[in-house]
C-alpha positions in Angstrom: 64.9 66.4 77.2 63.8 68.1 73.7 64.2 71.6 75.3 67.7 70.8 76.4 68.6 69.7 72.5 66.8 72.8 71.2 68.8 75.3 73.9 72.1 73.5 73.1 71.6 73.9 69.5 70.8 77.4 69.8 73.7 78.5 72.2 76.0 76.2 69.4 74.7 78.2 66.4 74.9 81.8 68.4 78.4 80.8 69.6 79.9 79.9 66.1 78.0 82.2 63.6 80.3 85.4 64.6 83.3 83.4 63.7 82.1 82.0 60.5 81.2 85.7 59.3 84.7 86.9 60.5 86.5 84.2 58.5 84.8 84.9 55.3 84.8 88.7 55.5 87.7 89.1 53.0 86.8 86.4 50.4 83.3 87.8 50.0 84.8 91.5 49.2 87.0 90.2 46.3 84.3 87.8 45.4 81.8 90.8 44.6 84.5 93.0 43.2 84.6 89.9 40.5 81.0 89.5 40.5 80.7 93.0 39.0 81.8 91.7 35.8 79.0 88.6 35.2 77.2 88.6 32.4 79.2 91.2 30.6 80.8 90.5 27.1 84.1 91.8 25.9 85.4 93.1 22.4 88.8 91.3 22.9 92.1 90.9 25.3 92.7 94.5 24.9 89.0 95.7 26.0 89.9 97.7 29.0 86.9 96.4 30.9 88.4 92.7 30.1 91.7 93.8 31.3 90.0 95.1 34.8 88.1 91.9 34.9 91.3 89.6 34.2 93.2 91.7 37.0 90.0 91.0 39.5 90.1 87.1 38.6 94.1 87.2 39.2 93.6 88.8 42.5 90.7 86.4 43.7 92.4 83.3 42.6 96.0 84.0 44.1 94.0 84.8 47.4 92.0 81.3 46.9 95.4 79.6 46.0 96.9 80.9 49.1 94.0 80.3 51.3 93.6 76.6 50.3 97.0 75.5 49.2 99.2 77.8 50.9 101.0 78.4 47.9 101.9 82.0 46.9 101.6 82.9 43.4 102.6 86.2 41.6 99.1 87.3 40.1 100.9 89.4 37.4 102.9 85.9 36.4 99.8 84.3 35.2 96.2 84.9 33.4 93.2 84.5 35.6 92.2 81.9 33.5 95.7 80.1 33.9 95.2 80.5 37.7 91.6 79.1 37.4 93.4 75.8 35.7 96.5 75.7 38.1 93.7 75.7 41.2 91.6 72.6 39.6 94.9 70.9 39.1 95.9 71.7 42.6 93.0 69.9 43.8 93.7 66.5 42.2 97.4 66.3 42.7 98.8 63.5 45.1 100.3 64.9 48.2 103.8 63.7 47.2 103.8 65.6 43.9 105.6 69.2 44.1 103.2 72.0 43.0 106.0 73.0 40.6 105.6 70.2 38.3 101.8 71.9 37.6 103.4 75.3 37.4 105.8 74.5 35.0 103.1 73.7 32.3 101.7 77.3 32.6 104.0 80.2 30.9 104.9 83.0 33.2 104.0 86.6 31.5 105.4 89.9 32.0 103.0 92.5 32.9 
């Protein structure tokens, strides 16, 4: 009986492991771009490295928001930190609330 349970578990792991790795491939690529900026410090908002970091953060967050909530946002309309706040607010919104209620609190930026 123990051997059957082990074989069943092994077969299940082998069947589902390729499916899991395929679904996380795109997210890992954009996450690794974002992690390239980990631990760096910037002189200000005009620092070219900070601008690159903010762009990578905006791209990553818009992908996450679209994947999790099905909401398509323009990455150039919000800062990376605004998108982090938007994601956290969307996690706690009630099912009947419209996302526009939260998006109206963040000013859109023309970049």
